[in-house]
Residue, then its C-alpha position, 0 to 999 in steps of 0.5 A: x774340178x776343185x777350182x770349178x766352184x771357187x768364184x762365187x763372189x765374182x759371179x754375184x757381180x754378174x747379177x743385174x747386168x743381164x749376164x749369167x754363167x753356165x756350167x756345161x756338162x754332157x750325158x751319154x753322147x756329144x750334146x752339150x747341156x748347161x745349168x746356171x751356176x747360181x743353182x750349183x752348190x758343188x760338183x763331185x765324182x759320183x759317190x756311193x748310192x743307196x737304192x731307195x725302194x719305190x722311188x721314181x726310176x729317175x732317182x738312182x739312189x741317195x748319197x750322204x754328202x756333207x752330213x745330209x742325205x741327198x737324192x741323186x737324179x739321172x738326167x739321162x733318164x729324166x729326159x727320156x734317154x737310157x740310164x747312165x752306166x759306169x757310175x764310178x766315172x760319172x759326176x754329180x752336180x749338187x744343186x739347190x732349186x726351190x729351197x731343196x737340194x738334189x744331185x744330178x747325175x751326168x757323164x762329164x762336166x766340161x767348164x763354166x762359160x760367161x754369157x749374156x742372157x740375150x744370147x740365150x733363146x727359147x727352144x726352137x718352134x716345132x720342138x713340141x710340148x713334151x721336150x725338156x728344154x727351157x732355152x738354147x744357146x750356141x757356143x763355138x758353133x755348137x748348140x747348148x741345151x738348157x734343161x727345164x729342171x723345174x719340169x723334171x722335179x715336178x714330175x719326180x716329186x710333184x709339188x702341191x698346188x693346193x691353197x690352204x683354207x683361210x688364205x683366201x676369203x669370199x670378200x677378196x675373191x669378189x674383188x679379185x675378178x676385177x684384177x689383172x696380174x702379169x706373170x713371166x716365166x720361161x718354164x712351162x711348168x712354173x707358168x702353169x703352177x703360178x697361173x693355177x694358183x692365181x686363178x684360184x685367187x680369182x684374178x685374171x692372168x696374162x702369162x708370158x715367156x721371158x723378160x723381153x716379151x714382158x717389156x714389149x707387152x708393157x711398153x705397148x700398153x704404155x704406148x697405147x696411152x694405158x697405165x700399166x701400174x693402174x691396169x695391172x695389180x702386179x707383175x710376178x716375174x722369174x729371174x732366170x729367163x732367156x733374152x732378158x732376166x728378171x733383174x734387167x726387166x725390173x731395172x727397165x721398168x723402173x727407168x720408164x716413168x710410164x710404168x715405174x710404179x708397177x708392183x714387182x714380185x720376183x719369184x724364183x727357184x734361185x737361192x742365196x742371200x744375194x737375192x735380197x740385196x739384188x731385189x733392193x738394188x734393182x728396185x723390185x718390191x718383193x722376193x719369194x722363193x718358188x713354189x709355195x702356193x700359200x705364200x704366193x696367194x697371200x702376196x696377191x691377196x695382200x695386193x688386192x686388199x691394198x688396192x681396195x684400201x682394205 
């Protein structure tokens, strides 16, 4: 396992090429699951866990790792299955989501695979609303399920969606009703969080599921003779998405003269210093880590004021 996480610099070269690397793992059973390597800080044998009274049953305990106390979540329980047993032979994937560090308890860790986002697809229709998948793919004729970690984290430790007093004023809200924002995110939880935040500001919201769908939407608008950068206040896009990631979506928009002036905010749970460099490389206007309602609302308010010359 020591060599599994050694190629961070190599992996950053994949960004902007609509590619990703998945760390494959299993819970109890043969089903393969995947998580984006950019979310992974390290993989280790399950350490000793200290039980936390009154915590969610998904949290099997906390572990002291490299001087920090990290909650360890059982992905099997989180996705509606039985708790993993035999912790000594299990593994923990230490991840960073939305600037917070947590560990995911899994039965085994397989390997890292390099893939194209075009090979990653939304969950099949008919899976219902209560599933925990954000995407699926196939590898060696086997289905790989990519878990909607944001949904799990939102259930275990809900994030406040309340916007603080003073972030929005009546003048901004009166102007917001004429504004339209396009948001793109493959996580149903993230789409709802962002939509509710923007609706509180007062703007009209269109929410789409991935970069390919968003690009099709924008091109149709342009093909109809409409001007996306005039009709839309801004685009708020996730980075990790099936079919087409946010970096590639941004590049495609910037390469099309009919929409290249559209204001683009990349809004992601990905952490790391490479993000700021990638924002500049692909031509996005701004970057914001998820999910901070005050910061997100403030970005939208700034755009409203700028569009009104205020």
